[in-house]
C-alpha positions in Angstrom: 9.5 -22.2 2.6 10.9 -18.7 3.2 11.4 -18.2 -0.5 7.8 -19.1 -1.3 6.6 -16.9 1.5 8.5 -13.9 0.2 7.3 -14.4 -3.3 3.8 -14.7 -2.1 4.1 -11.5 -0.1 5.6 -9.8 -3.1 2.7 -10.9 -5.2 0.2 -9.4 -2.8 2.3 -6.2 -2.6 2.3 -6.0 -6.4 -1.5 -6.4 -6.6 -2.0 -3.8 -3.8 0.1 -1.2 -5.6 -2.4 -1.0 -8.4 -5.5 -0.7 -6.2 -6.6 2.8 -5.2 -7.2 3.1 -1.5 -5.2 0.1 -0.4 -1.7 0.9 1.0 1.3 -1.2 0.1 3.0 0.1 3.3 0.0 -1.2 5.3 0.4 -4.7 3.7 4.1 -4.6 4.4 3.3 -3.9 8.1 0.6 -6.7 8.0 3.1 -9.2 6.8 5.8 -8.1 9.3 8.4 -7.1 6.7 8.0 -3.3 7.0 11.2 -2.5 8.9 13.3 -4.8 6.8 11.9 -3.3 3.7 12.6 0.3 4.5 16.0 -0.7 5.8 17.2 -1.8 2.3 15.5 1.1 0.4 18.7 3.2 0.3 21.3 4.5 -2.1 23.8 2.2 -0.4 24.4 -0.4 -3.2 26.4 -2.7 -1.0 23.7 -2.9 1.6 21.1 -3.7 -1.1 23.2 -6.4 -2.6 23.9 -8.0 0.8 20.2 -8.4 1.3 19.4 -9.9 -2.1 17.9 -13.1 -0.5 15.2 -10.9 1.0 14.4 -8.4 -1.7 14.9 -10.5 -4.9 12.0 -12.9 -4.4 9.9 -10.1 -3.0 10.6 -8.0 -6.1 9.9 -10.9 -8.4 6.5 -11.5 -6.8 5.7 -7.8 -6.9 6.5 -7.4 -10.6 4.4 -10.5 -11.4 1.6 -9.1 -9.3 1.7 -5.8 -11.0 1.8 -7.0 -14.6 -0.2 -10.2 -14.3 -3.0 -9.0 -12.1 -3.5 -5.5 -13.5 -6.2 -6.8 -15.7 -7.5 -9.3 -13.1 -7.9 -6.6 -10.4 -9.7 -4.3 -12.9 -12.2 -7.1 -13.6 -12.7 -7.9 -9.9 -13.4 -4.3 -9.0 -15.6 -3.9 -12.0 -17.7 -7.0 -11.5 -17.3 -7.9 -7.8 -16.3 -4.6 -6.0 -17.9 -5.2 -2.6 -16.4 -8.7 -1.8 -13.0 -7.4 -3.1 -13.1 -4.4 -0.8 -14.1 -6.6 2.1 -11.2 -8.9 1.5 -8.7 -6.0 1.8 -10.6 -4.7 4.8 -10.1 -8.1 6.5 -6.4 -8.0 5.8 -6.0 -4.6 7.3 -8.2 -5.2 10.3 -6.3 -8.3 11.2 -3.0 -6.4 11.4 -4.2 -3.9 14.0 -3.3 -6.0 17.1 0.2 -6.5 15.7 0.8 -2.8 15.2 -0.7 -2.0 18.6 1.9 -4.2 20.3 4.6 -2.1 18.6 2.9 1.1 19.8 2.7 0.2 23.4 6.0 0.8 25.3 7.4 -1.9 27.5 6.1 -1.8 31.1 3.1 0.3 30.2 -0.5 -1.0 30.0 -1.6 1.7 27.6 0.3 3.8 25.1 1.7 7.2 26.3 -0.5 10.3 25.7 1.8 11.7 22.9 1.6 8.4 21.1 -2.2 8.5 21.4 -2.2 11.9 19.8 0.0 10.6 17.0 -2.5 7.8 16.4 -5.4 10.4 16.3 -3.4 12.4 13.8 -3.0 9.5 11.5 -6.7 8.6 11.8 -7.7 12.2 11.1 -5.6 12.1 7.9 -7.4 9.0 6.7 -10.9 10.4 7.6 -10.1 13.5 5.5 -9.0 11.3 2.6 -12.3 9.3 3.0 -14.4 12.4 2.5 -12.4 13.7 -0.4 -14.2 13.4 -3.7 -11.5 13.0 -6.4 -11.9 15.0 -9.5 -13.1 13.2 -12.6 -10.4 11.0 -14.2 -8.6 12.6 -17.1 -8.5 11.0 -20.5 -6.3 7.9 -21.0 -3.1 8.7 -22.8 -1.3 6.1 -24.9 1.4 8.1 -26.6 4.3 9.7 -24.7 4.9 13.5 -25.0 7.4 15.7 -23.1 4.6 17.2 -20.9 3.2 13.8 -20.2 6.7 12.4 -19.4 7.1 15.2 -16.7 3.6 14.6 -15.3 4.0 10.8 -15.1 7.4 11.2 -13.4 6.0 13.6 -10.9 3.0 11.4 -10.3 5.3 8.4 -9.9 7.4 10.2 -7.3 4.3 11.1 -5.3 3.1 7.5 -5.5 6.5 6.1 -4.7 6.8 8.2 -1.5 3.3 7.1 -0.5 4.2 3.4 -1.1 6.4 3.3 2.0 3.9 5.1 4.3 1.3 2.7 5.8 -2.3 3.9 5.2 -1.5 6.1 2.2 -2.3 4.6 -1.2 0.0 5.6 -4.1 -2.6 4.5 -6.6 -5.2 6.7 -4.8 -2.9 9.7 -5.2 -2.4 8.9 -8.9 -6.2 8.8 -9.2 -6.5 12.2 -7.5 -4.0 13.9 -9.9 -5.7 12.2 -12.9 -2.9 9.8 -13.9 -4.2 6.5 -12.6 -6.1 5.2 -15.6 -3.3 6.2 -18.0 -0.8 4.3 -15.8 -2.9 1.3 -15.3 -3.6 1.0 -19.1 0.1 1.4 -19.8 0.9 -1.5 -17.4 -1.9 -3.7 -18.8 -0.7 -3.0 -22.4 3.0 -3.2 -21.4 3.5 0.2 -22.9 7.2 0.7 -22.0 7.5 4.4 -23.0 4.8 5.3 -20.6 6.0 3.0 -17.8 9.6 4.4 -17.8 8.8 7.9 -16.4 6.5 6.4 -13.8 9.2 4.0 -12.7 11.9 6.7 -12.5 9.7 8.9 -10.4 8.6 6.0 -8.2 12.2 5.0 -7.4 13.2 8.6 -6.5 10.0 9.0 -4.3 10.6 5.6 -2.7 14.1 6.5 -1.7 13.1 9.8 -0.2 10.1 8.3 1.7 12.2 5.5 3.1 14.8 7.9 4.4 12.2 9.9 6.3 10.6 6.8 7.8 14.0 5.3 8.9 14.8 8.6 10.7 11.4 8.6 12.4 11.7 5.0 13.5 15.2 5.6 14.9 14.2 8.8 16.8 10.7 8.1 17.9 9.6 4.5 17.2 6.5 4.4 19.4 5.2 7.7 18.1 5.9 6.7 14.5 4.0 3.4 14.9 1.2 5.5 16.6 0.8 7.4 13.4 1.0 4.1 11.4 -1.7 2.6 13.6 -4.0 5.6 13.0 -3.3 5.5 9.2 -3.9 1.7 9.0 -7.1 1.8 11.1 -8.4 4.8 9.1 -7.7 3.1 5.8 -10.7 0.8 6.6 -12.9 3.9 6.5 -11.5 4.8 3.1 -12.2 1.3 1.7 -15.6 0.8 3.3 -17.9 0.0 0.4 -21.1 1.0 2.2 -22.2 -2.5 3.4 -21.9 -6.2 2.6 -24.3 -6.1 -0.3 -27.4 -8.3 -0.7 -28.1 -12.0 -1.1 -25.1 -14.1 -2.2 -22.9 -10.9 -2.5 -23.3 -10.4 1.2 -22.2 -14.0 1.9 -19.2 -13.7 -0.4 -18.3 -10.4 1.2 -18.3 -11.9 4.7 -16.2 -14.9 3.5 -13.8 -12.5 1.8 -13.4 -10.5 5.0 -12.8 -13.6 7.1 -10.3 -14.9 4.5 -8.4 -11.6 4.5 -8.3 -11.5 8.3 -7.0 -15.1 8.5 -4.2 -14.3 6.0 -3.3 -11.2 8.0 -3.3 -13.2 11.3 -1.2 -16.0 9.8 1.5 -13.7 8.3 1.4 -11.5 11.4 2.5 -14.4 13.5 
């Protein structure tokens, strides 16, 4: 049961990684594996190997999610964008009570004022991202060149660091810098030469991001989760598709949102 659960969570994480605006870190918080995950993202090889029962099925599911669903997600967002967005909004909204419990300190009815400020800061960041209008996507590249290698590695590092931060979408940042469609096409076509620099950059960015988050959780856990709560809540604003749609689309959107919320509640428990 635990193995199947981890593979399933990894599958969702892999799907989320390729969706602009949806944070893999948020989904890790939703499924209650965030602290375990950042704990093993470290240069300490012995620590990584010791936790193989946790990360191996998670990684297997994530890889499958990325490669198998890269085309599926593209089709869903192209043909059914509104219900798809509402599904992820439901997942995120359902995680807010779980995160709030981590924000509130023992013995206190409400979070401390500094924690509230941290939450407001995270929310403000997401509001700013919601109003940002990304530049037009650059041309899709299919052949690797030295300048493109450097660009993909830098973009991968940026996205990798974002992966571990709840509320921040690595795919969204890749979209902003004009590398998203090239990367998604490379994954869909299994274009290894283009995937390699992205993977190298992502690993380096992931290690750096995890180190920062571990330090913050050790020194100021309530304040850190306050920022996380603001980022997670604000990501709903980023994803909001402007309504439920009309007719049958509205019904499917509502069902999708309830399904996402139910999944979030189940895994949160």
